N, C-alpha and C positions, 0 to 999 in steps of 0.2 A: 523542621527544613523551609526555607525564606524563600519567595522567588526571588532570583539577582536578575531582575529584568534589563540593568543597567547595565552587566557584561553582554547583554546579545547585542548584536546589528542585523536591521533585518535585512533579511535578503531578496525571498518574496513576498509584496504585499497582500493584502487581503485583498485588494480589489483585486491586481491581476492572479492570483488564486482565483477569486468564481470570476472574471473573467473566463479564464482556462477550464474551467472545469463546466461552464456553462458551454464553450464547443467543444468539451470532449461528448455531453450531452447532444449535443444535437446529430453530431456525425456517429454518434453510438445508434439515436434516434432514425434515423436515415438509413444505416448499416442493417438494420434488424425492423424494419420495418414489417409486419406481417407477420412474422416468426414469435416462436415463445422463449423467451429468455428468462434464467434466472444468474442474478449478479451474488458471486459467494465471494465475500468481505475475509480477508486473512486477519484475523484477529491482532490487537491493539490499535495499532496503529494506522489503522484504515478505516476507523468508525467514523470518524470526526468529514475525510472523503466521501465514502458512502453515502451519510446522509446527507450533503450538499448534490452529491453526482445524480442520486437515481433523484430529486428533483424535476432533475431538467433530462432525465430521461422521456419522454412524452410513451413508448410503446408500453403494453403491460409486462409488467415484472414480478418473479417473486424474488424474494432477500435470503438468504442463510449462510449464517458463516464456519467457519473450522479455525480454530488454531495450534497454532504450534511451538516448537521449542527447541531449541538448536542443541546439544551436550557442549559442555566446553567451559573456559572459565571468562569472563568478565569483558574479556577483551579480545576473543578471538575461539569462533566457533570452530569445532573439532569436525564440521559437513554432515555431521548425523544428525539429523530432523526426525525426529515425530510430534504427533499431530496428538494436542491436548482435549480438542474441541473437536468431533466431525460433524457431518451435517447434518441436520435433522429430515432432511427430504430427500430422494430420491431424483438424479441426477439422467435416469438413464433417458435414451432418444431426447433428451433440450438443449437446447443452444446454453451451454457455459463459458462466464465474463468474468474471470477471477477480476478482484477488486484490491491493488494492492497497494500499500502506502509509499514504497520506495524497495529499489530491487536495486541491489549493490552487488555479489558476488554470482549471484541467479542458484543457490546450491536450494534455499526454502522452496522458491520457485519451480525448480526442475522437476524439486520430490513433489511435490503437489500435484504441477501435472501430467504427471507417472501415472502418481493414484488416482486422479479423477479418471485420467481415459480409460484403465481399469474397469470404472463404471458405465463405461457405454453409451455415455451424452453424444448427441450429435456433431457437436463443434464445441473445441473449448477457446476461448482468448482469452488475452490482457490487457486490460488498463492500469496504468499506475502515474502515480502523480508525480512523483521523484523517479528519475532513473541515471545512475550512476553506473554509466557506461564501461569509462575504464578503470571500474576493480572487477568487470565479472572477469568469473572461472568459469563461469558454464553457457555454455550456448543455447537460448533459448529467444526464441521471437517475442517479442511488446509489439502487438497492435497498435496502442492507445498509448500513448505518455502525455503529460501535463506538461516537465522541465524533465529537458536534462540539467545535468547538475554535476560538479565536479565532487573528486572526491573530500567532502565538504562531511562536518560532523555539524547535525540540523536539527533543532525540532520549534516545535508548533503545530498548528495545526493536525494536531492527531499523534505528530510522534515525541517523543520521552526523553531524557535524559532521568534515569533512574526514577522514572513510571509520573515523573513532572514536566510540566511546563506542554503538555498535548492540548489544551485548555484553547492559549493562546492561539490569535484567529489569522495569525500570518505566518510566514518561517524562517526563522533566525538562523545563526554563527556564533555561536558563540567567542566571545573572544577574548584572547591570547591570557593565559592563567585561569578559566572559569572554572578550570577542573583540578587545578593546583588545590590540595584541600580538602578534596570530594571525598567522604567518607558514606553515607548515609543518600 
C-alpha cells in the first residue's frame, strides 16, 4: 500500500484541530473540577484525539480503552455491536467521559452507553472530535463536539481507510476517484 496523499483534500487543518482540542480540554477541565474522571477511549480511531485531549485536561484523570466491532459487510453495518476489548478498571461510582473520534449513525455509542450505564458510574458523558448529525439513526446526547461535519468520508488524525492514513496530522477528504480500484 502506498499513500495517495495527492488524492486527499485537507478538510480540517492541524492548527484548527489543536486549537479546538485545547478548547475542549479547557471546557472539560472546568466542568470536572474537583471530581473523579475516567476517560474511556473507543479504539482505534480515537487514540490520536485522546492523546492530545488528555494533555489539555488539567484535572486528574484515569484512562482506559474499549474496542468494538460491528457485524456486516465493509460498506454497511448491521447495527449489531460486540465488545472486542473491554475496560480493565471499574467505573462504579466514577464520572466517565467516552472519547470518540467520530459519531455518525450512533449505533455503537448507543450500545456503549447502555453497557457502561449498567456498571454503575456516577455519570457518563461523551466527547467526540467529529459529529455527522445528518447520519444519526439513534437519538443520543453528545456533550462535547469538536466539529460538526457533513456526510463525507474522512481520514487522518486517527481516522482510517483500510487501516491506513491514521497518522496524518490533519483531517482529509478523499478526492473523487480515490476509492476506485482499491482492493487492500
